[in-house]
TORKOL-4160 file (C-alpha; in steps of 0.2 Angstrom, whole numbers, padded with zeros to 4 digits, m for minus):
404
<pt num="1" X="m0770" Y="0380" Z="m0111"/>
<pt num="2" X="m0759" Y="0366" Z="m0105"/>
<pt num="3" X="m0757" Y="0360" Z="m0087"/>
<pt num="4" X="m0740" Y="0364" Z="m0080"/>
<pt num="5" X="m0743" Y="0358" Z="m0062"/>
<pt num="6" X="m0736" Y="0341" Z="m0066"/>
<pt num="7" X="m0719" Y="0347" Z="m0072"/>
<pt num="8" X="m0716" Y="0358" Z="m0057"/>
<pt num="9" X="m0716" Y="0344" Z="m0045"/>
<pt num="10" X="m0701" Y="0332" Z="m0044"/>
<pt num="11" X="m0704" Y="0315" Z="m0050"/>
<pt num="12" X="m0705" Y="0301" Z="m0036"/>
<pt num="13" X="m0690" Y="0292" Z="m0043"/>
<pt num="14" X="m0679" Y="0308" Z="m0043"/>
<pt num="15" X="m0684" Y="0311" Z="m0025"/>
<pt num="16" X="m0678" Y="0294" Z="m0020"/>
<pt num="17" X="m0662" Y="0296" Z="m0029"/>
<pt num="18" X="m0658" Y="0313" Z="m0021"/>
<pt num="19" X="m0662" Y="0305" Z="m0004"/>
<pt num="20" X="m0651" Y="0290" Z="m0007"/>
<pt num="21" X="m0637" Y="0302" Z="m0013"/>
<pt num="22" X="m0638" Y="0313" Z="0003"/>
<pt num="23" X="m0638" Y="0297" Z="0014"/>
<pt num="24" X="m0623" Y="0290" Z="0005"/>
<pt num="25" X="m0613" Y="0306" Z="0006"/>
<pt num="26" X="m0617" Y="0307" Z="0025"/>
<pt num="27" X="m0611" Y="0289" Z="0028"/>
<pt num="28" X="m0595" Y="0292" Z="0018"/>
<pt num="29" X="m0592" Y="0308" Z="0027"/>
<pt num="30" X="m0595" Y="0299" Z="0044"/>
<pt num="31" X="m0584" Y="0284" Z="0039"/>
<pt num="32" X="m0570" Y="0296" Z="0034"/>
<pt num="33" X="m0571" Y="0306" Z="0050"/>
<pt num="34" X="m0572" Y="0290" Z="0060"/>
<pt num="35" X="m0557" Y="0282" Z="0051"/>
<pt num="36" X="m0546" Y="0297" Z="0050"/>
<pt num="37" X="m0529" Y="0294" Z="0059"/>
<pt num="38" X="m0529" Y="0300" Z="0077"/>
<pt num="39" X="m0514" Y="0312" Z="0081"/>
<pt num="40" X="m0502" Y="0304" Z="0093"/>
<pt num="41" X="m0499" Y="0315" Z="0108"/>
<pt num="42" X="m0480" Y="0320" Z="0111"/>
<pt num="43" X="m0470" Y="0331" Z="0121"/>
<pt num="44" X="m0463" Y="0346" Z="0112"/>
<pt num="45" X="m0448" Y="0357" Z="0115"/>
<pt num="46" X="m0439" Y="0371" Z="0106"/>
<pt num="47" X="m0421" Y="0371" Z="0100"/>
<pt num="48" X="m0413" Y="0386" Z="0108"/>
<pt num="49" X="m0397" Y="0396" Z="0107"/>
<pt num="50" X="m0387" Y="0398" Z="0123"/>
<pt num="51" X="m0372" Y="0392" Z="0132"/>
<pt num="52" X="m0368" Y="0373" Z="0136"/>
<pt num="53" X="m0356" Y="0367" Z="0150"/>
<pt num="54" X="m0349" Y="0350" Z="0149"/>
<pt num="55" X="m0344" Y="0343" Z="0166"/>
<pt num="56" X="m0340" Y="0326" Z="0175"/>
<pt num="57" X="m0350" Y="0324" Z="0191"/>
<pt num="58" X="m0347" Y="0312" Z="0205"/>
<pt num="59" X="m0346" Y="0311" Z="0224"/>
<pt num="60" X="m0331" Y="0317" Z="0233"/>
<pt num="61" X="m0325" Y="0318" Z="0251"/>
<pt num="62" X="m0316" Y="0332" Z="0261"/>
<pt num="63" X="m0300" Y="0328" Z="0270"/>
<pt num="64" X="m0287" Y="0338" Z="0279"/>
<pt num="65" X="m0273" Y="0342" Z="0268"/>
<pt num="66" X="m0259" Y="0336" Z="0280"/>
<pt num="67" X="m0263" Y="0323" Z="0293"/>
<pt num="68" X="m0250" Y="0317" Z="0306"/>
<pt num="69" X="m0252" Y="0300" Z="0314"/>
<pt num="70" X="m0244" Y="0300" Z="0331"/>
<pt num="71" X="m0237" Y="0283" Z="0336"/>
<pt num="72" X="m0229" Y="0275" Z="0351"/>
<pt num="73" X="m0211" Y="0281" Z="0352"/>
<pt num="74" X="m0205" Y="0266" Z="0362"/>
<pt num="75" X="m0212" Y="0249" Z="0368"/>
<pt num="76" X="m0220" Y="0250" Z="0385"/>
<pt num="77" X="m0235" Y="0256" Z="0394"/>
<pt num="78" X="m0246" Y="0271" Z="0389"/>
<pt num="79" X="m0256" Y="0280" Z="0401"/>
<pt num="80" X="m0274" Y="0284" Z="0398"/>
<pt num="81" X="m0276" Y="0297" Z="0385"/>
<pt num="82" X="m0288" Y="0311" Z="0391"/>
<pt num="83" X="m0289" Y="0322" Z="0375"/>
<pt num="84" X="m0305" Y="0321" Z="0366"/>
<pt num="85" X="m0308" Y="0322" Z="0347"/>
<pt num="86" X="m0309" Y="0340" Z="0342"/>
<pt num="87" X="m0298" Y="0347" Z="0356"/>
<pt num="88" X="m0285" Y="0359" Z="0350"/>
<pt num="89" X="m0266" Y="0355" Z="0351"/>
<pt num="90" X="m0251" Y="0366" Z="0350"/>
<pt num="91" X="m0235" Y="0360" Z="0342"/>
<pt num="92" X="m0221" Y="0356" Z="0355"/>
<pt num="93" X="m0232" Y="0360" Z="0370"/>
<pt num="94" X="m0247" Y="0349" Z="0371"/>
<pt num="95" X="m0243" Y="0332" Z="0379"/>
<pt num="96" X="m0253" Y="0319" Z="0369"/>
<pt num="97" X="m0248" Y="0304" Z="0379"/>
<pt num="98" X="m0236" Y="0297" Z="0392"/>
<pt num="99" X="m0226" Y="0281" Z="0390"/>
<pt num="100" X="m0217" Y="0271" Z="0403"/>
<pt num="101" X="m0204" Y="0259" Z="0396"/>
<pt num="102" X="m0208" Y="0241" Z="0397"/>
<pt num="103" X="m0199" Y="0233" Z="0412"/>
<pt num="104" X="m0184" Y="0244" Z="0410"/>
<pt num="105" X="m0175" Y="0238" Z="0426"/>
<pt num="106" X="m0175" Y="0219" Z="0422"/>
<pt num="107" X="m0171" Y="0222" Z="0403"/>
<pt num="108" X="m0156" Y="0234" Z="0406"/>
<pt num="109" X="m0148" Y="0224" Z="0420"/>
<pt num="110" X="m0147" Y="0210" Z="0408"/>
<pt num="111" X="m0141" Y="0221" Z="0394"/>
<pt num="112" X="m0127" Y="0228" Z="0406"/>
<pt num="113" X="m0121" Y="0210" Z="0411"/>
<pt num="114" X="m0121" Y="0205" Z="0392"/>
<pt num="115" X="m0111" Y="0220" Z="0388"/>
<pt num="116" X="m0098" Y="0218" Z="0402"/>
<pt num="117" X="m0096" Y="0200" Z="0396"/>
<pt num="118" X="m0094" Y="0206" Z="0378"/>
<pt num="119" X="m0081" Y="0219" Z="0383"/>
<pt num="120" X="m0070" Y="0206" Z="0393"/>
<pt num="121" X="m0071" Y="0194" Z="0378"/>
<pt num="122" X="m0066" Y="0208" Z="0366"/>
<pt num="123" X="m0051" Y="0213" Z="0377"/>
<pt num="124" X="m0045" Y="0195" Z="0378"/>
<pt num="125" X="m0046" Y="0194" Z="0359"/>
<pt num="126" X="m0036" Y="0210" Z="0358"/>
<pt num="127" X="m0023" Y="0203" Z="0369"/>
<pt num="128" X="m0021" Y="0187" Z="0359"/>
<pt num="129" X="m0019" Y="0197" Z="0343"/>
<pt num="130" X="m0006" Y="0208" Z="0351"/>
<pt num="131" X="0004" Y="0192" Z="0357"/>
<pt num="132" X="0003" Y="0185" Z="0339"/>
<pt num="133" X="0010" Y="0202" Z="0332"/>
<pt num="134" X="0024" Y="0202" Z="0344"/>
<pt num="135" X="0029" Y="0184" Z="0340"/>
<pt num="136" X="0028" Y="0188" Z="0321"/>
<pt num="137" X="0039" Y="0203" Z="0324"/>
<pt num="138" X="0052" Y="0192" Z="0333"/>
<pt num="139" X="0051" Y="0179" Z="0320"/>
<pt num="140" X="0054" Y="0192" Z="0306"/>
<pt num="141" X="0070" Y="0198" Z="0314"/>
<pt num="142" X="0077" Y="0180" Z="0315"/>
<pt num="143" X="0071" Y="0177" Z="0297"/>
<pt num="144" X="0080" Y="0192" Z="0291"/>
<pt num="145" X="0097" Y="0187" Z="0300"/>
<pt num="146" X="0095" Y="0169" Z="0292"/>
<pt num="147" X="0092" Y="0177" Z="0275"/>
<pt num="148" X="0108" Y="0187" Z="0276"/>
<pt num="149" X="0118" Y="0172" Z="0280"/>
<pt num="150" X="0110" Y="0163" Z="0266"/>
<pt num="151" X="0102" Y="0149" Z="0276"/>
<pt num="152" X="0084" Y="0153" Z="0270"/>
<pt num="153" X="0076" Y="0157" Z="0254"/>
<pt num="154" X="0068" Y="0174" Z="0249"/>
<pt num="155" X="0051" Y="0166" Z="0249"/>
<pt num="156" X="0052" Y="0161" Z="0267"/>
<pt num="157" X="0057" Y="0178" Z="0272"/>
<pt num="158" X="0042" Y="0185" Z="0262"/>
<pt num="159" X="0030" Y="0173" Z="0271"/>
<pt num="160" X="0037" Y="0180" Z="0288"/>
<pt num="161" X="0033" Y="0198" Z="0282"/>
<pt num="162" X="0015" Y="0192" Z="0277"/>
<pt num="163" X="0013" Y="0185" Z="0295"/>
<pt num="164" X="0017" Y="0202" Z="0302"/>
<pt num="165" X="0004" Y="0211" Z="0291"/>
<pt num="166" X="m0009" Y="0198" Z="0295"/>
<pt num="167" X="m0006" Y="0200" Z="0314"/>
<pt num="168" X="m0007" Y="0219" Z="0313"/>
<pt num="169" X="m0024" Y="0217" Z="0304"/>
<pt num="170" X="m0031" Y="0205" Z="0317"/>
<pt num="171" X="m0025" Y="0217" Z="0331"/>
<pt num="172" X="m0034" Y="0232" Z="0323"/>
<pt num="173" X="m0050" Y="0222" Z="0321"/>
<pt num="174" X="m0049" Y="0216" Z="0339"/>
<pt num="175" X="m0046" Y="0234" Z="0345"/>
<pt num="176" X="m0061" Y="0240" Z="0335"/>
<pt num="177" X="m0071" Y="0227" Z="0343"/>
<pt num="178" X="m0066" Y="0232" Z="0361"/>
<pt num="179" X="m0071" Y="0250" Z="0357"/>
<pt num="180" X="m0088" Y="0244" Z="0351"/>
<pt num="181" X="m0091" Y="0233" Z="0366"/>
<pt num="182" X="m0087" Y="0247" Z="0378"/>
<pt num="183" X="m0099" Y="0259" Z="0369"/>
<pt num="184" X="m0113" Y="0246" Z="0371"/>
<pt num="185" X="m0108" Y="0245" Z="0389"/>
<pt num="186" X="m0109" Y="0263" Z="0392"/>
<pt num="187" X="m0127" Y="0263" Z="0383"/>
<pt num="188" X="m0133" Y="0250" Z="0395"/>
<pt num="189" X="m0126" Y="0259" Z="0410"/>
<pt num="190" X="m0135" Y="0275" Z="0404"/>
<pt num="191" X="m0152" Y="0266" Z="0401"/>
<pt num="192" X="m0151" Y="0258" Z="0418"/>
<pt num="193" X="m0147" Y="0274" Z="0426"/>
<pt num="194" X="m0163" Y="0282" Z="0418"/>
<pt num="195" X="m0175" Y="0267" Z="0420"/>
<pt num="196" X="m0180" Y="0271" Z="0438"/>
<pt num="197" X="m0173" Y="0261" Z="0454"/>
<pt num="198" X="m0181" Y="0254" Z="0469"/>
<pt num="199" X="m0178" Y="0266" Z="0484"/>
<pt num="200" X="m0187" Y="0264" Z="0501"/>
<pt num="201" X="m0200" Y="0253" Z="0494"/>
<pt num="202" X="m0205" Y="0265" Z="0480"/>
<pt num="203" X="m0201" Y="0265" Z="0462"/>
<pt num="204" X="m0197" Y="0281" Z="0452"/>
<pt num="205" X="m0204" Y="0280" Z="0435"/>
<pt num="206" X="m0196" Y="0290" Z="0421"/>
<pt num="207" X="m0210" Y="0294" Z="0408"/>
<pt num="208" X="m0207" Y="0298" Z="0390"/>
<pt num="209" X="m0219" Y="0312" Z="0384"/>
<pt num="210" X="m0226" Y="0312" Z="0367"/>
<pt num="211" X="m0230" Y="0330" Z="0361"/>
<pt num="212" X="m0240" Y="0337" Z="0347"/>
<pt num="213" X="m0230" Y="0339" Z="0331"/>
<pt num="214" X="m0240" Y="0353" Z="0323"/>
<pt num="215" X="m0254" Y="0365" Z="0328"/>
<pt num="216" X="m0271" Y="0359" Z="0324"/>
<pt num="217" X="m0285" Y="0348" Z="0332"/>
<pt num="218" X="m0286" Y="0330" Z="0337"/>
<pt num="219" X="m0295" Y="0321" Z="0322"/>
<pt num="220" X="m0295" Y="0303" Z="0328"/>
<pt num="221" X="m0291" Y="0293" Z="0343"/>
<pt num="222" X="m0285" Y="0275" Z="0340"/>
<pt num="223" X="m0280" Y="0272" Z="0358"/>
<pt num="224" X="m0288" Y="0279" Z="0373"/>
<pt num="225" X="m0286" Y="0266" Z="0388"/>
<pt num="226" X="m0270" Y="0262" Z="0397"/>
<pt num="227" X="m0261" Y="0248" Z="0388"/>
<pt num="228" X="m0245" Y="0239" Z="0384"/>
<pt num="229" X="m0240" Y="0244" Z="0366"/>
<pt num="230" X="m0226" Y="0240" Z="0354"/>
<pt num="231" X="m0216" Y="0253" Z="0347"/>
<pt num="232" X="m0224" Y="0261" Z="0332"/>
<pt num="233" X="m0242" Y="0258" Z="0337"/>
<pt num="234" X="m0253" Y="0272" Z="0330"/>
<pt num="235" X="m0261" Y="0282" Z="0344"/>
<pt num="236" X="m0269" Y="0298" Z="0337"/>
<pt num="237" X="m0272" Y="0308" Z="0321"/>
<pt num="238" X="m0269" Y="0327" Z="0321"/>
<pt num="239" X="m0272" Y="0340" Z="0308"/>
<pt num="240" X="m0279" Y="0357" Z="0304"/>
<pt num="241" X="m0297" Y="0356" Z="0299"/>
<pt num="242" X="m0296" Y="0374" Z="0292"/>
<pt num="243" X="m0284" Y="0367" Z="0278"/>
<pt num="244" X="m0296" Y="0356" Z="0268"/>
<pt num="245" X="m0296" Y="0349" Z="0251"/>
<pt num="246" X="m0308" Y="0337" Z="0241"/>
<pt num="247" X="m0303" Y="0320" Z="0234"/>
<pt num="248" X="m0315" Y="0312" Z="0222"/>
<pt num="249" X="m0312" Y="0295" Z="0213"/>
<pt num="250" X="m0317" Y="0296" Z="0195"/>
<pt num="251" X="m0318" Y="0282" Z="0181"/>
<pt num="252" X="m0301" Y="0282" Z="0172"/>
<pt num="253" X="m0310" Y="0285" Z="0156"/>
<pt num="254" X="m0316" Y="0302" Z="0163"/>
<pt num="255" X="m0300" Y="0306" Z="0172"/>
<pt num="256" X="m0291" Y="0307" Z="0156"/>
<pt num="257" X="m0302" Y="0321" Z="0150"/>
<pt num="258" X="m0298" Y="0332" Z="0165"/>
<pt num="259" X="m0283" Y="0344" Z="0166"/>
<pt num="260" X="m0275" Y="0353" Z="0181"/>
<pt num="261" X="m0283" Y="0370" Z="0183"/>
<pt num="262" X="m0301" Y="0365" Z="0178"/>
<pt num="263" X="m0314" Y="0374" Z="0187"/>
<pt num="264" X="m0325" Y="0364" Z="0199"/>
<pt num="265" X="m0342" Y="0366" Z="0208"/>
<pt num="266" X="m0345" Y="0358" Z="0225"/>
<pt num="267" X="m0363" Y="0355" Z="0227"/>
<pt num="268" X="m0375" Y="0346" Z="0239"/>
<pt num="269" X="m0363" Y="0349" Z="0254"/>
<pt num="270" X="m0376" Y="0356" Z="0266"/>
<pt num="271" X="m0373" Y="0374" Z="0263"/>
<pt num="272" X="m0385" Y="0387" Z="0255"/>
<pt num="273" X="m0374" Y="0390" Z="0239"/>
<pt num="274" X="m0362" Y="0379" Z="0229"/>
<pt num="275" X="m0344" Y="0382" Z="0232"/>
<pt num="276" X="m0330" Y="0385" Z="0219"/>
<pt num="277" X="m0315" Y="0375" Z="0217"/>
<pt num="278" X="m0301" Y="0371" Z="0205"/>
<pt num="279" X="m0292" Y="0354" Z="0201"/>
<pt num="280" X="m0275" Y="0354" Z="0209"/>
<pt num="281" X="m0269" Y="0336" Z="0205"/>
<pt num="282" X="m0273" Y="0321" Z="0195"/>
<pt num="283" X="m0265" Y="0306" Z="0203"/>
<pt num="284" X="m0254" Y="0296" Z="0191"/>
<pt num="285" X="m0260" Y="0279" Z="0196"/>
<pt num="286" X="m0277" Y="0270" Z="0196"/>
<pt num="287" X="m0285" Y="0257" Z="0208"/>
<pt num="288" X="m0298" Y="0245" Z="0206"/>
<pt num="289" X="m0315" Y="0248" Z="0215"/>
<pt num="290" X="m0331" Y="0237" Z="0215"/>
<pt num="291" X="m0346" Y="0247" Z="0212"/>
<pt num="292" X="m0363" Y="0245" Z="0220"/>
<pt num="293" X="m0368" Y="0233" Z="0206"/>
<pt num="294" X="m0353" Y="0222" Z="0209"/>
<pt num="295" X="m0343" Y="0228" Z="0194"/>
<pt num="296" X="m0325" Y="0231" Z="0195"/>
<pt num="297" X="m0320" Y="0248" Z="0189"/>
<pt num="298" X="m0303" Y="0257" Z="0187"/>
<pt num="299" X="m0304" Y="0273" Z="0197"/>
<pt num="300" X="m0292" Y="0288" Z="0198"/>
<pt num="301" X="m0291" Y="0301" Z="0213"/>
<pt num="302" X="m0293" Y="0319" Z="0208"/>
<pt num="303" X="m0289" Y="0332" Z="0221"/>
<pt num="304" X="m0298" Y="0349" Z="0221"/>
<pt num="305" X="m0294" Y="0364" Z="0231"/>
<pt num="306" X="m0307" Y="0377" Z="0237"/>
<pt num="307" X="m0307" Y="0394" Z="0229"/>
<pt num="308" X="m0322" Y="0400" Z="0238"/>
<pt num="309" X="m0318" Y="0411" Z="0254"/>
<pt num="310" X="m0314" Y="0400" Z="0269"/>
<pt num="311" X="m0328" Y="0408" Z="0279"/>
<pt num="312" X="m0341" Y="0400" Z="0267"/>
<pt num="313" X="m0335" Y="0382" Z="0270"/>
<pt num="314" X="m0328" Y="0382" Z="0287"/>
<pt num="315" X="m0342" Y="0372" Z="0294"/>
<pt num="316" X="m0335" Y="0357" Z="0284"/>
<pt num="317" X="m0324" Y="0345" Z="0292"/>
<pt num="318" X="m0313" Y="0330" Z="0288"/>
<pt num="319" X="m0322" Y="0316" Z="0279"/>
<pt num="320" X="m0338" Y="0325" Z="0274"/>
<pt num="321" X="m0347" Y="0320" Z="0258"/>
<pt num="322" X="m0349" Y="0332" Z="0244"/>
<pt num="323" X="m0355" Y="0332" Z="0226"/>
<pt num="324" X="m0342" Y="0338" Z="0213"/>
<pt num="325" X="m0344" Y="0345" Z="0196"/>
<pt num="326" X="m0328" Y="0346" Z="0186"/>
<pt num="327" X="m0330" Y="0358" Z="0171"/>
<pt num="328" X="m0320" Y="0351" Z="0156"/>
<pt num="329" X="m0328" Y="0362" Z="0142"/>
<pt num="330" X="m0338" Y="0378" Z="0140"/>
<pt num="331" X="m0346" Y="0384" Z="0124"/>
<pt num="332" X="m0357" Y="0400" Z="0121"/>
<pt num="333" X="m0370" Y="0404" Z="0109"/>
<pt num="334" X="m0373" Y="0387" Z="0102"/>
<pt num="335" X="m0389" Y="0379" Z="0096"/>
<pt num="336" X="m0394" Y="0366" Z="0109"/>
<pt num="337" X="m0408" Y="0353" Z="0112"/>
<pt num="338" X="m0412" Y="0342" Z="0127"/>
<pt num="339" X="m0403" Y="0325" Z="0125"/>
<pt num="340" X="m0420" Y="0316" Z="0127"/>
<pt num="341" X="m0424" Y="0322" Z="0109"/>
<pt num="342" X="m0410" Y="0313" Z="0102"/>
<pt num="343" X="m0410" Y="0295" Z="0096"/>
<pt num="344" X="m0400" Y="0284" Z="0084"/>
<pt num="345" X="m0405" Y="0279" Z="0067"/>
<pt num="346" X="m0392" Y="0267" Z="0061"/>
<pt num="347" X="m0375" Y="0276" Z="0064"/>
<pt num="348" X="m0383" Y="0294" Z="0063"/>
<pt num="349" X="m0390" Y="0305" Z="0077"/>
<pt num="350" X="m0408" Y="0310" Z="0072"/>
<pt num="351" X="m0423" Y="0320" Z="0080"/>
<pt num="352" X="m0441" Y="0322" Z="0075"/>
<pt num="353" X="m0446" Y="0340" Z="0070"/>
<pt num="354" X="m0464" Y="0345" Z="0072"/>
<pt num="355" X="m0469" Y="0352" Z="0055"/>
<pt num="356" X="m0488" Y="0358" Z="0055"/>
<pt num="357" X="m0494" Y="0343" Z="0066"/>
<pt num="358" X="m0483" Y="0331" Z="0057"/>
<pt num="359" X="m0467" Y="0322" Z="0063"/>
<pt num="360" X="m0453" Y="0324" Z="0051"/>
<pt num="361" X="m0437" Y="0314" Z="0054"/>
<pt num="362" X="m0421" Y="0324" Z="0053"/>
<pt num="363" X="m0403" Y="0319" Z="0054"/>
<pt num="364" X="m0392" Y="0331" Z="0065"/>
<pt num="365" X="m0374" Y="0332" Z="0069"/>
<pt num="366" X="m0370" Y="0332" Z="0088"/>
<pt num="367" X="m0356" Y="0342" Z="0096"/>
<pt num="368" X="m0353" Y="0343" Z="0115"/>
<pt num="369" X="m0365" Y="0335" Z="0127"/>
<pt num="370" X="m0369" Y="0335" Z="0145"/>
<pt num="371" X="m0382" Y="0326" Z="0155"/>
<pt num="372" X="m0396" Y="0338" Z="0150"/>
<pt num="373" X="m0392" Y="0346" Z="0134"/>
<pt num="374" X="m0383" Y="0343" Z="0117"/>
<pt num="375" X="m0375" Y="0355" Z="0105"/>
<pt num="376" X="m0382" Y="0353" Z="0087"/>
<pt num="377" X="m0369" Y="0358" Z="0075"/>
<pt num="378" X="m0379" Y="0355" Z="0059"/>
<pt num="379" X="m0397" Y="0350" Z="0056"/>
<pt num="380" X="m0407" Y="0362" Z="0067"/>
<pt num="381" X="m0409" Y="0381" Z="0069"/>
<pt num="382" X="m0414" Y="0391" Z="0084"/>
<pt num="383" X="m0433" Y="0390" Z="0087"/>
<pt num="384" X="m0436" Y="0373" Z="0078"/>
<pt num="385" X="m0449" Y="0363" Z="0088"/>
<pt num="386" X="m0444" Y="0345" Z="0092"/>
<pt num="387" X="m0451" Y="0330" Z="0100"/>
<pt num="388" X="m0445" Y="0324" Z="0117"/>
<pt num="389" X="m0445" Y="0305" Z="0121"/>
<pt num="390" X="m0453" Y="0300" Z="0104"/>
<pt num="391" X="m0462" Y="0283" Z="0106"/>
<pt num="392" X="m0461" Y="0269" Z="0094"/>
<pt num="393" X="m0478" Y="0274" Z="0087"/>
<pt num="394" X="m0471" Y="0289" Z="0079"/>
<pt num="395" X="m0463" Y="0288" Z="0062"/>
<pt num="396" X="m0458" Y="0300" Z="0048"/>
<pt num="397" X="m0475" Y="0308" Z="0043"/>
<pt num="398" X="m0485" Y="0303" Z="0058"/>
<pt num="399" X="m0498" Y="0315" Z="0064"/>
<pt num="400" X="m0494" Y="0322" Z="0081"/>
<pt num="401" X="m0502" Y="0334" Z="0093"/>
<pt num="402" X="m0494" Y="0342" Z="0109"/>
<pt num="403" X="m0498" Y="0333" Z="0125"/>
<pt num="404" X="m0508" Y="0343" Z="0137"/>
């Protein structure tokens, strides 16, 4: 019989080979695991189907639709104005201020004296013109007799007739001047009679009352204390705070996108719900405004009317700050993504799509956009997973994982 025990045991060199092979496989596997690419964490989002609203947002300010500035009717002394801002006024009844004409007695006595002297001068001029006319008429009669006798030429007779017409015109002018001077004199006499006179050591003062032109409330008081003012000096602002509108100044590049009748939303005004409005007017001229960064901008005023019930916004007043959103476009049932997923690759808009843990670069066609969402016309479908704010570490084919 032969001995088989020696053949059943592996030879030493074979055991060593197997051991080395196992160690090599383990090392290679460990190195492959250690050197494998680590997925880059990213924020994911879904392309969804829904509505998109494009709006132009900016700050606005409320203002009373019709503001009346009440000014000093005459030069003189105004009494202290006792009305307070917010007090109601009634058209034609509420006395806003009282004026005393400035030094009326001295001023009108002088005017009366000047007017009387002017009347005397005009009457003297009228008498001179009448005498010249009378002389010219007498001379014309003599010239006519001489012409019949053949002692003067026809030209001399025509000159005599011209002198008649000239004298008549001068008399008419002098008569008109007398009428005007007498009218000025009557005006001075009337003003002097109304100005107030000294009597028994007391002076009677005729005040000129300034009454409210419309119903409303006192919005602003530019003058309160007694003072001497020139005619036309602003005193008060009056308006109806129940009749408000909103004015917002927009960049001219944004204003051209807006049309009269566009819907608007008034937000951040202090109330519990946004208010509804509608664009009433786009002013046809722009103006330069310096921004907070010191940049000159061309701005255009856009006027918005409230369409919400008045009881919802009656707590607002003149000059209150609001935030306006003017809607210029609405689309329904479109595929949209957050604008933070979009970026430029050359001249094209692109996004990264998550495909089984790998980022895939995809070109898309963008439609309407607002500050949050963008419409995708072509390149994505509803439900596609996209990356938000992709970093510079991500490229086409990069391994990615959702950030936790």
